[in-house]
C-alpha positions as CSV (number, residue, x, y, z in Angstrom):
1,X,69.9,-64.4,-109.5
2,X,70.8,-65.7,-113.0
3,X,72.9,-68.8,-113.2
4,X,76.6,-68.3,-113.9
5,X,77.8,-68.4,-117.5
6,X,78.9,-71.8,-118.8
7,X,82.5,-72.3,-119.9
8,X,81.4,-72.4,-123.6
9,X,79.5,-69.1,-123.1
10,X,82.5,-67.5,-121.4
11,X,84.9,-68.7,-124.2
12,X,82.5,-67.4,-126.9
13,X,82.3,-64.0,-125.2
14,X,86.1,-63.7,-124.7
15,X,86.9,-64.7,-128.4
16,X,84.1,-62.4,-129.7
17,X,85.4,-59.5,-127.7
18,X,89.0,-60.0,-128.9
19,X,88.4,-61.0,-132.6
20,X,84.9,-59.8,-133.3
21,X,83.6,-63.4,-133.7
22,X,84.2,-66.8,-132.3
23,X,84.2,-70.3,-133.9
24,X,81.6,-72.8,-133.0
25,X,82.3,-74.2,-129.5
26,X,81.3,-77.7,-128.4
27,X,80.2,-77.3,-124.7
28,X,81.3,-80.9,-124.1
29,X,84.9,-80.3,-125.3
30,X,87.5,-81.7,-122.8
31,X,89.8,-79.0,-121.5
32,X,87.3,-76.2,-122.1
33,X,88.0,-74.7,-118.7
34,X,91.7,-74.3,-119.7
35,X,90.8,-72.7,-123.0
36,X,88.5,-70.2,-121.2
37,X,91.4,-69.4,-118.8
38,X,93.7,-68.7,-121.8
39,X,91.1,-66.7,-123.7
40,X,90.2,-64.5,-120.8
41,X,93.8,-63.7,-119.9
42,X,94.7,-60.1,-120.5
43,X,97.9,-58.1,-120.6
44,X,97.6,-54.3,-120.1
45,X,100.2,-52.4,-122.1
46,X,100.6,-48.8,-123.0
47,X,101.5,-48.0,-126.6
48,X,102.8,-44.9,-128.3
49,X,100.4,-43.3,-130.8
50,X,103.1,-42.8,-133.4
51,X,103.6,-45.5,-136.1
52,X,106.6,-47.7,-136.2
53,X,109.0,-46.9,-139.0
54,X,108.6,-49.6,-141.7
55,X,112.4,-50.0,-142.0
56,X,112.7,-50.7,-138.3
57,X,109.8,-53.1,-138.4
58,X,111.3,-55.1,-141.3
59,X,114.6,-55.3,-139.4
60,X,112.9,-56.5,-136.2
61,X,110.9,-59.1,-138.1
62,X,114.1,-60.3,-140.0
63,X,115.9,-60.8,-136.7
64,X,112.9,-62.4,-135.0
65,X,112.5,-64.8,-138.0
66,X,115.9,-66.3,-137.2
67,X,114.6,-67.6,-133.8
68,X,113.2,-71.2,-133.8
69,X,109.5,-71.0,-134.6
70,X,109.3,-67.2,-134.4
71,X,106.7,-65.4,-136.5
72,X,107.0,-67.8,-139.4
73,X,103.4,-69.0,-139.7
74,X,101.1,-66.8,-137.6
75,X,101.6,-63.2,-136.8
76,X,99.4,-60.9,-134.8
77,X,98.4,-57.8,-136.6
78,X,96.9,-54.8,-134.7
79,X,94.2,-53.0,-136.6
80,X,92.5,-49.8,-135.5
81,X,89.8,-51.7,-133.7
82,X,90.8,-55.3,-132.8
83,X,93.7,-57.6,-133.4
84,X,93.3,-60.0,-136.3
85,X,95.2,-63.2,-137.0
86,X,97.0,-63.6,-140.3
87,X,98.3,-67.0,-141.4
88,X,101.2,-67.5,-143.7
89,X,104.9,-66.5,-143.9
90,X,105.8,-63.0,-142.9
91,X,106.9,-61.0,-145.9
92,X,109.9,-58.7,-145.4
93,X,109.5,-56.9,-148.7
């Protein structure tokens, strides 16, 4: 029976599956078990196959941008294959 995966291996696998790659992970990093728990957490949702109207999306982002800390510096962008992280202000143009 093979030994269980280390926390660093589990974190690498979870981030690679979600983003296509993972940053270098120090196996001695304090709190690694908690990072693994967060990275392995999943939410199962069902989405419609139709795109969101760009005008509605701009309106929703404009309203969300008024909330403290909401979508100002990091937004999650869903691509056809995997989510990608985009840093910077959200443009409403």
